[in-house]
C-alpha positions in Angstrom: 111.4 115.1 93.8 109.1 113.6 92.2 105.4 114.0 93.2 105.0 110.7 94.6 107.5 111.8 97.3 106.1 115.3 97.2 103.3 114.3 98.6 105.3 111.6 101.5 107.2 114.6 102.5 104.0 117.1 102.3 101.7 114.2 105.3 105.2 113.5 106.9 105.8 117.3 108.0 102.1 117.6 108.5 101.2 115.4 110.4 105.1 116.3 112.2 103.6 119.8 112.6 100.0 118.3 114.1 101.6 115.5 117.1 102.7 118.3 118.6 99.6 120.7 118.3 96.1 118.4 118.1 96.7 115.8 121.1 95.4 112.6 120.8 93.7 111.2 117.5 95.1 113.7 114.2 93.6 114.3 111.3 94.1 112.3 108.7 94.5 112.6 105.6 95.7 115.7 103.9 92.6 117.9 103.8 91.5 117.7 107.3 95.1 118.2 108.3 95.2 121.0 106.1 91.6 123.1 108.2 93.8 121.5 111.5 96.1 124.0 110.4 93.8 126.5 109.2 91.9 126.3 112.8 95.1 127.2 114.5 95.7 129.6 112.9 99.4 127.9 111.9 98.7 127.1 107.8 101.5 128.4 105.8 100.9 131.8 102.7 100.4 129.0 100.4 98.1 126.7 102.1 95.2 128.1 99.6 97.1 126.9 96.3 98.3 123.4 98.0 94.9 122.5 98.2 94.4 123.1 94.1 97.8 121.0 93.9 96.2 117.8 96.2 94.0 116.0 93.4 96.8 115.9 91.1 99.1 114.7 94.3 96.6 111.9 94.3 96.5 110.6 91.3 100.9 110.6 91.0 100.2 108.6 94.1 97.9 106.1 92.4 99.8 105.9 89.6 97.0 107.8 87.0 97.9 110.7 85.2 97.5 114.4 84.7 98.8 116.4 82.4 102.5 117.9 82.1 101.5 121.3 83.0 99.4 120.0 85.7 102.2 117.9 87.1 104.8 120.7 86.8 102.1 123.5 88.7 101.2 120.8 91.4 105.2 120.7 92.0 106.1 123.5 92.7 103.8 124.6 94.6 103.7 121.3 96.7 107.7 122.1 96.9 107.0 125.8 98.0 104.1 124.6 100.8 106.7 121.7 102.4 109.5 124.4 102.6 107.0 127.1 104.5 106.2 123.7 106.5 110.2 123.1 107.1 110.4 126.4 108.2 107.2 127.3 110.3 108.7 123.9 112.4 112.4 124.8 112.2 111.9 128.0 113.7 109.7 126.7 116.4 106.4 128.1 115.6 104.4 124.7 115.8 
């Protein structure tokens, strides 16, 4: 997946998880969603690492460039985080 697609998939998964856990208004934006997951005790192990890649994902979504190394690292981290979110949901831990 591209960085833009990864970012969109992560946001979609976060919305799905939080829709089941947080009644009413859900956090808008990745940072607020991550904080909510942590507060609820649902944050995957890679959450801290994922926070470091959010800026690269945002730059990609807005057509701004990152170095090849930053993009590669963000891709690996975001993919890991996305897989952990999906496993959480699929296993019914949320």
